[in-house]
C-alpha positions in Angstrom: 16.8 -53.3 -23.5 19.1 -53.0 -20.4 19.2 -49.1 -21.7 15.6 -48.9 -22.6 15.6 -49.9 -18.7 17.5 -48.1 -17.6 15.9 -45.1 -19.3 12.3 -46.1 -17.8 13.4 -46.4 -14.6 15.3 -42.9 -15.1 11.7 -41.2 -16.2 9.5 -42.7 -13.5 12.0 -41.6 -10.4 12.2 -37.8 -12.3 8.2 -37.7 -12.7 7.9 -39.2 -9.1 10.4 -36.1 -7.9 8.5 -34.1 -9.9 5.2 -35.0 -8.2 6.3 -34.6 -4.6 7.8 -31.0 -5.8 4.3 -30.3 -7.3 2.7 -31.2 -3.8 4.8 -30.1 -1.7 4.3 -26.8 -3.7 0.3 -27.1 -3.2 0.5 -28.0 0.7 2.7 -24.4 0.8 0.2 -22.2 -1.1 -2.5 -23.3 0.9 -1.1 -22.8 4.0 0.5 -19.7 2.7 -0.1 -16.4 4.7 -3.1 -14.0 3.9 -2.0 -11.2 1.9 -1.9 -7.6 3.9 -5.2 -6.8 1.8 -6.6 -9.5 3.2 -5.8 -9.0 6.3 -7.1 -5.4 6.0 -10.4 -6.7 5.1 -10.5 -6.8 1.1 -12.4 -4.8 -1.0 -15.0 -3.6 0.8 -13.5 -2.8 4.1 -10.9 -1.0 2.6 -13.3 0.7 0.1 -14.4 2.1 3.6 -11.1 2.8 4.6 -11.1 5.1 1.2 -14.7 6.9 2.2 -13.5 8.2 5.7 -10.1 8.9 4.8 -11.6 11.4 2.3 -13.9 12.4 4.7 -11.2 13.6 7.3 -9.0 15.0 5.2 -11.8 17.3 4.5 -12.9 18.2 7.5 -9.3 18.2 8.3 -8.1 22.5 8.3 -3.9 21.8 8.4 -4.1 20.0 4.7 -8.2 20.2 3.2 -7.2 23.4 1.0 -4.7 21.0 -0.8 -7.7 19.6 -2.2 -9.3 22.7 -3.3 -8.9 21.7 -6.7 -9.3 18.0 -6.6 -11.9 15.9 -8.5 -12.1 13.4 -5.0 -13.6 11.0 -7.0 -10.7 10.2 -9.1 -8.3 10.9 -5.5 -10.6 8.4 -4.0 -10.6 5.8 -7.0 -6.5 6.6 -7.1 -5.8 5.5 -3.2 -7.6 3.1 -3.6 -5.5 1.3 -5.8 -2.2 2.4 -4.7 -3.7 0.8 -1.1 -5.1 -2.0 -2.4 -1.7 -3.2 -4.6 0.6 -2.4 -1.8 -0.9 -4.1 0.1 -1.2 -7.1 -2.3 -4.6 -6.6 -3.4 -5.7 -7.3 -7.9 -5.0 -3.9 -8.4 -3.0 -1.9 -10.4 -2.1 1.9 -9.3 -3.0 3.9 -12.2 -2.1 7.0 -10.7 0.8 9.4 -11.5 4.4 8.2 -9.3 4.5 10.1 -6.0 6.8 13.1 -7.1 5.0 14.0 -10.4 1.4 14.1 -8.8 3.1 16.2 -5.7 5.6 18.3 -7.3 3.7 21.9 -7.8 1.9 21.2 -4.0 5.0 22.9 -1.7 3.7 19.8 0.9 5.8 20.0 4.3 6.1 17.6 7.2 3.4 18.4 8.8 1.1 18.4 6.2 2.2 14.8 5.1 2.0 13.7 9.2 -1.0 14.6 9.3 -2.3 12.8 6.7 -0.6 9.7 8.1 -2.6 10.5 11.1 -6.1 10.9 9.2 -5.4 7.7 7.4 -4.3 6.2 10.9 -8.0 7.6 12.1 -9.6 6.2 9.3 -8.4 2.1 9.8 -9.3 2.5 13.3 -12.9 4.0 12.9 -13.4 1.3 10.2 -12.0 -1.4 12.7 -8.3 -2.6 10.7 -6.4 -3.6 13.1 -3.4 -1.4 14.5 -0.9 -3.8 13.1 -2.1 -4.0 10.3 -2.6 -0.6 9.9 1.4 -0.2 10.5 2.3 -2.9 8.4 0.7 -0.6 5.4 1.8 2.6 7.1 5.2 1.1 7.0 4.5 0.7 3.0 3.7 4.1 2.9 6.5 5.9 4.7 8.7 5.7 2.0 6.5 7.9 -0.5 7.8 11.2 1.9 10.6 12.1 0.1 9.1 12.0 -2.7 5.8 14.0 -1.9 7.2 16.3 1.0 9.3 19.5 -0.6 12.6 19.4 1.2 13.3 22.3 3.4 9.2 23.8 2.8 7.6 25.4 5.9 3.8 25.8 4.8 2.7 29.0 6.3 1.3 28.9 9.8 3.6 26.1 10.6 6.9 25.5 12.7 10.1 26.1 11.4 12.5 23.1 9.5 15.0 22.0 11.8 18.6 23.3 11.1 19.7 20.1 9.4 17.0 20.5 6.5 18.4 22.3 3.5 
């Protein structure tokens, strides 16, 4: 009998402890900070950024020629998925990895930077806060090594620094 009471008391303590942990987790999730996707403004705002961004790159003579043979509706879909996924939105990026997707393009740093400038302008025009823009750009920056061809300089741009192979 005494062993049964000990087991019962032990089980009650376990259940009370489990309930306390569960309540703490629920409270923590209720107070979790918004994702970057939410801070951008969600789907509608991110789609507006992508629309504006696409218009800007097509008008930008520094880079628009690289999109001459591109399916821009597919590009918009993929750039939306990519931005949505990296900002912890509900999307899954379905495109190729950045190295494979850009391998034949011979892009240089100036072109990569022009694209980044256009994205900043798109964010600004859609009224995404600057601090949020910077967080997104920090997530995108590591892709530069997969997009830019080392040592390549597009015709009409500056020479590559001597330390670049």
